Every structure is written in C-alpha cells, then in structure tokens.
C-alpha positions as a Markdown table, in Angstrom:
| # | Residue | x | y | z |
|---|---|---|---|---|
| 1 | Unk | -43.7 | 80.4 | 4.1 |
| 2 | Unk | -41.8 | 77.6 | 3.8 |
| 3 | Unk | -43.7 | 76.1 | 1.2 |
| 4 | Unk | -43.5 | 79.4 | -0.7 |
| 5 | Unk | -40.3 | 79.4 | -0.4 |
| 6 | Unk | -39.1 | 75.7 | -1.3 |
| 7 | Unk | -41.6 | 76.5 | -4.4 |
| 8 | Unk | -39.7 | 79.5 | -5.6 |
| 9 | Unk | -36.8 | 77.9 | -5.3 |
| 10 | Unk | -37.8 | 75.0 | -7.3 |
| 11 | Unk | -39.2 | 77.2 | -9.5 |
| 12 | Unk | -35.8 | 79.1 | -10.0 |
| 13 | Unk | -34.2 | 75.7 | -10.3 |
| 14 | Unk | -36.3 | 75.0 | -13.4 |
| 15 | Unk | -36.0 | 78.5 | -15.3 |
| 16 | Unk | -31.9 | 77.8 | -14.8 |
| 17 | Unk | -32.5 | 74.6 | -16.5 |
| 18 | Unk | -34.5 | 76.7 | -19.0 |
| 19 | Unk | -31.9 | 79.2 | -19.6 |
| 20 | Unk | -29.6 | 76.2 | -20.3 |
| 21 | Unk | -31.2 | 74.8 | -22.9 |
| 22 | Unk | -32.3 | 77.9 | -24.4 |
| 23 | Unk | -28.5 | 78.9 | -24.4 |
| 24 | Unk | -27.6 | 75.0 | -25.7 |
| 25 | Unk | -30.3 | 75.1 | -28.4 |
| 26 | Unk | -29.2 | 78.9 | -29.7 |
| 27 | Unk | -25.5 | 77.5 | -29.6 |
| 28 | Unk | -27.1 | 74.3 | -32.2 |
| 29 | Unk | -28.3 | 76.5 | -34.6 |
| 30 | Unk | -26.2 | 77.0 | -38.2 |
| 31 | Unk | -26.1 | 80.4 | -38.3 |
| 32 | Unk | -23.1 | 80.3 | -40.5 |
| 33 | Unk | -21.6 | 77.7 | -43.2 |
| 34 | Unk | -18.7 | 79.2 | -43.0 |
| 35 | Unk | -16.1 | 77.7 | -40.1 |
| 36 | Unk | -15.5 | 81.6 | -38.0 |
| 37 | Unk | -11.5 | 82.5 | -37.1 |
| 38 | Unk | -12.8 | 82.9 | -33.3 |
| 39 | Unk | -14.6 | 81.6 | -30.8 |
| 40 | Unk | -17.6 | 82.5 | -29.0 |
| 41 | Unk | -17.8 | 82.8 | -25.1 |
| 42 | Unk | -19.0 | 80.3 | -23.2 |
| 43 | Unk | -22.4 | 81.7 | -21.9 |
| 44 | Unk | -23.4 | 78.5 | -20.5 |
| 45 | Unk | -20.2 | 79.1 | -17.9 |
| 46 | Unk | -20.5 | 82.4 | -17.4 |
| 47 | Unk | -24.2 | 82.4 | -16.5 |
| 48 | Unk | -23.7 | 78.8 | -14.3 |
| 49 | Unk | -21.3 | 81.1 | -12.5 |
| 50 | Unk | -23.1 | 84.2 | -12.1 |
| 51 | Unk | -25.8 | 81.9 | -10.8 |
| 52 | Unk | -24.3 | 80.3 | -8.2 |
| 53 | Unk | -22.2 | 83.7 | -7.0 |
| 54 | Unk | -25.6 | 85.3 | -6.6 |
| 55 | Unk | -28.0 | 82.1 | -5.2 |
| 56 | Unk | -26.5 | 78.8 | -5.0 |
| 57 | Unk | -29.4 | 77.1 | -3.6 |
| 58 | Unk | -31.0 | 77.6 | -7.7 |
| 59 | Unk | -28.1 | 76.4 | -9.5 |
| 60 | Unk | -27.0 | 73.2 | -6.7 |
| 61 | Unk | -24.2 | 70.5 | -8.2 |
| 62 | Unk | -26.0 | 67.5 | -9.9 |
| 63 | Unk | -28.1 | 70.2 | -12.1 |
| 64 | Unk | -25.1 | 71.8 | -12.7 |
| 65 | Unk | -23.0 | 68.6 | -13.6 |
| 66 | Unk | -26.7 | 67.6 | -15.8 |
| 67 | Unk | -26.4 | 70.8 | -17.9 |
| 68 | Unk | -22.7 | 70.6 | -18.7 |
| 69 | Unk | -23.0 | 66.9 | -19.5 |
| 70 | Unk | -25.9 | 67.5 | -21.9 |
| 71 | Unk | -23.6 | 70.7 | -23.4 |
| 72 | Unk | -20.5 | 68.2 | -23.8 |
| 73 | Unk | -23.3 | 65.4 | -25.5 |
| 74 | Unk | -25.0 | 68.0 | -27.8 |
| 75 | Unk | -21.5 | 69.9 | -28.6 |
| 76 | Unk | -19.7 | 66.8 | -28.9 |
| 77 | Unk | -17.1 | 67.5 | -26.7 |
| 78 | Unk | -15.6 | 64.9 | -24.4 |
| 79 | Unk | -18.2 | 63.6 | -22.6 |
| 80 | Unk | -17.6 | 65.1 | -18.6 |
| 81 | Unk | -14.4 | 66.7 | -19.0 |
| 82 | Unk | -15.7 | 70.2 | -19.3 |
| 83 | Unk | -19.2 | 69.1 | -17.2 |
| 84 | Unk | -16.6 | 68.2 | -13.5 |
| 85 | Unk | -14.4 | 71.1 | -14.2 |
| 86 | Unk | -17.5 | 73.4 | -14.9 |
| 87 | Unk | -18.8 | 71.9 | -11.8 |
| 88 | Unk | -15.6 | 71.7 | -9.8 |
| 89 | Unk | -15.2 | 75.6 | -10.5 |
| 90 | Unk | -18.3 | 76.4 | -9.2 |
| 91 | Unk | -17.8 | 75.0 | -6.2 |
| 92 | Unk | -14.7 | 77.2 | -5.6 |
| 93 | Unk | -16.6 | 79.9 | -6.4 |
| 94 | Unk | -19.0 | 79.0 | -4.0 |
| 95 | Unk | -16.6 | 78.5 | -1.1 |
| 96 | Unk | -14.7 | 82.1 | -1.8 |
| 97 | Unk | -18.2 | 83.6 | -2.1 |
| 98 | Unk | -19.3 | 82.2 | 1.3 |
| 99 | Unk | -16.2 | 83.2 | 3.2 |
| 100 | Unk | -16.1 | 87.0 | 1.3 |
| 101 | Unk | -16.9 | 89.6 | 4.3 |
| 102 | Unk | -18.2 | 92.0 | 1.7 |
| 103 | Unk | -19.5 | 91.2 | -1.7 |
| 104 | Unk | -17.5 | 92.9 | -4.2 |
| 105 | Unk | -17.9 | 92.6 | -7.7 |
| 106 | Unk | -14.5 | 93.4 | -9.4 |
| 107 | Unk | -12.9 | 90.7 | -6.9 |
| 108 | Unk | -15.9 | 88.4 | -8.0 |
| 109 | Unk | -15.2 | 89.3 | -11.2 |
| 110 | Unk | -11.4 | 88.3 | -10.5 |
| 111 | Unk | -12.2 | 85.5 | -9.0 |
| 112 | Unk | -14.2 | 84.1 | -12.1 |
| 113 | Unk | -11.6 | 84.9 | -15.0 |
| 114 | Unk | -8.8 | 82.9 | -13.0 |
| 115 | Unk | -11.6 | 80.2 | -12.6 |
| 116 | Unk | -12.5 | 80.3 | -16.6 |
| 117 | Unk | -9.0 | 80.4 | -17.8 |
| 118 | Unk | -7.9 | 77.8 | -15.2 |
| 119 | Unk | -10.9 | 75.4 | -16.7 |
| 120 | Unk | -9.4 | 75.9 | -20.2 |
| 121 | Unk | -6.0 | 75.8 | -19.6 |
| 122 | Unk | -6.6 | 72.2 | -17.5 |
| 123 | Unk | -9.3 | 71.2 | -20.2 |
| 124 | Unk | -6.7 | 71.9 | -22.9 |
| 125 | Unk | -4.3 | 70.0 | -20.6 |
| 126 | Unk | -6.3 | 67.0 | -20.5 |
| 127 | Unk | -7.0 | 66.6 | -24.3 |
| 128 | Unk | -3.3 | 66.8 | -25.0 |
| 129 | Unk | -2.5 | 64.0 | -22.7 |
| 130 | Unk | -5.2 | 62.0 | -24.2 |
| 131 | Unk | -4.2 | 63.2 | -27.7 |
| 132 | Unk | -7.0 | 64.2 | -29.0 |
| 133 | Unk | -6.5 | 66.6 | -32.2 |
| 134 | Unk | -7.0 | 70.4 | -31.2 |
| 135 | Unk | -7.8 | 73.7 | -32.6 |
| 136 | Unk | -5.2 | 76.3 | -32.1 |
| 137 | Unk | -4.5 | 77.3 | -29.0 |
| 138 | Unk | -5.8 | 80.9 | -29.8 |
| 139 | Unk | -9.2 | 79.4 | -30.0 |
| 140 | Unk | -8.9 | 78.7 | -26.5 |
| 141 | Unk | -8.0 | 81.8 | -25.4 |
| 142 | Unk | -10.1 | 84.0 | -27.0 |
| 143 | Unk | -13.3 | 81.9 | -25.8 |
| 144 | Unk | -11.7 | 81.8 | -22.4 |
| 145 | Unk | -11.3 | 85.7 | -22.6 |
| 146 | Unk | -14.1 | 86.1 | -24.4 |
| 147 | Unk | -16.4 | 84.5 | -21.4 |
| 148 | Unk | -14.6 | 87.0 | -18.9 |
| 149 | Unk | -15.4 | 89.9 | -21.1 |
| 150 | Unk | -19.6 | 88.4 | -21.3 |
| 151 | Unk | -19.7 | 87.8 | -17.5 |
| 152 | Unk | -20.6 | 91.5 | -16.5 |
| 153 | Unk | -23.3 | 91.1 | -19.6 |
| 154 | Unk | -24.5 | 87.6 | -17.7 |
| 155 | Unk | -24.7 | 89.4 | -13.9 |
| 156 | Unk | -26.7 | 92.4 | -15.3 |
| 157 | Unk | -29.3 | 89.7 | -17.0 |
| 158 | Unk | -29.2 | 87.5 | -13.8 |
| 159 | Unk | -29.9 | 90.4 | -11.8 |
| 160 | Unk | -32.5 | 92.6 | -13.7 |
| 161 | Unk | -34.6 | 90.3 | -16.2 |
| 162 | Unk | -34.1 | 87.1 | -13.7 |
| 163 | Unk | -33.9 | 88.4 | -10.5 |
| 164 | Unk | -32.0 | 86.4 | -9.5 |
| 165 | Unk | -29.6 | 88.7 | -6.2 |
| 166 | Unk | -28.0 | 88.2 | -3.6 |
| 167 | Unk | -29.9 | 87.8 | -0.3 |
| 168 | Unk | -30.0 | 90.4 | 1.8 |
| 169 | Unk | -29.6 | 90.1 | 6.3 |
| 170 | Unk | -33.1 | 90.1 | 6.3 |
| 171 | Unk | -34.6 | 87.4 | 3.4 |
| 172 | Unk | -36.0 | 84.7 | 4.3 |
| 173 | Unk | -33.6 | 81.2 | 3.2 |
| 174 | Unk | -34.5 | 78.1 | 1.1 |
| 175 | Unk | -35.5 | 76.9 | 4.4 |
| 176 | Unk | -37.1 | 79.9 | 5.3 |
| 177 | Unk | -35.3 | 80.8 | 8.4 |
| 178 | Unk | -33.9 | 84.5 | 8.2 |
| 179 | Unk | -30.1 | 84.3 | 6.7 |
C-alpha cells in the first residue's frame, strides 16, 4: 500500500512538471506578432498555488523552485527573482492552509490574491531598485489581477481534470498512514 502511495505521489509530481512544461511551451509560442496592451495571467503561478493548497506533497519546494527558475530563464526574466518570490508565497500559503480549521474557498482565494499581489509588487520594487528598465505599472497590475481572476478556473481544472483534491480524513497520506 505504501509503495503504491509513494508511486502515486511521484506520478503526480511528474504531472505537475509536465503541466508546467506545457504552460511554458504555450507561453513561448508566437501567436501574435504585435505587442499587446495587456499582460496575460500567470497560469504557472495560479496552478502552482492550486496544487500546493490541495496536495502540498505533489508540488514540493524544490520542484516549484526548478519550475519557476526554468520559467525565469525561458521568459528572459531576471533569473531567480520570481522563482524565490513564488516559493516563499507557496510556503506561506501552505502554512496558512495547514493551520486553517475548515477549507473555505473564498478565504483561500483572498489569501492567494494577497500573495499574488504581494509577489507582483515586491518583484516590481526589486527591479526598480536594481534600475532594470520596466514596462508600465499597469501591465504588472493587469497581470496580477488576471492571475487572481483565473485562479478559480485553475482550481476547477486541478480538481476535475487532474484529480488533485484535498485529502479527506480517511485518505492515506504520502507515507501510507491516515491523514
């Protein structure tokens, strides 16, 4: 039983990595040649937070760090800055969810919104302090707000299509014990 559970955890970790690679791939496809006036949502961040809040063992810290660092390199962002901020945000959300008495989606969504906005603002602040040329602030705000707006869709897809749900009290955990 424990071997099957550990195998399942590793399969879901592979699924998370696969999902991240698909998101990165579709983000890199040149669908438009004209610059947009808006920034698309960060689906990678939204799915990462959805997975971390549902089953933290499926998206461990090292896995999130590798995925986000790869995204930083592929999207030509400052390497490691957004990766560190997302890892810190994911750990914060994981700790908040562990201490919550009842899972409430509205409270979860509000926490994710605060973390996404904080990540966007801290990222922008660090880049300003390092004198990196930046696009207008409105693009960063639009991206953060759209990421918050698509989070429920990411949670829905995570639950229904990928089967990543919160463990119930009788489900075996990653080590084969009872939750």
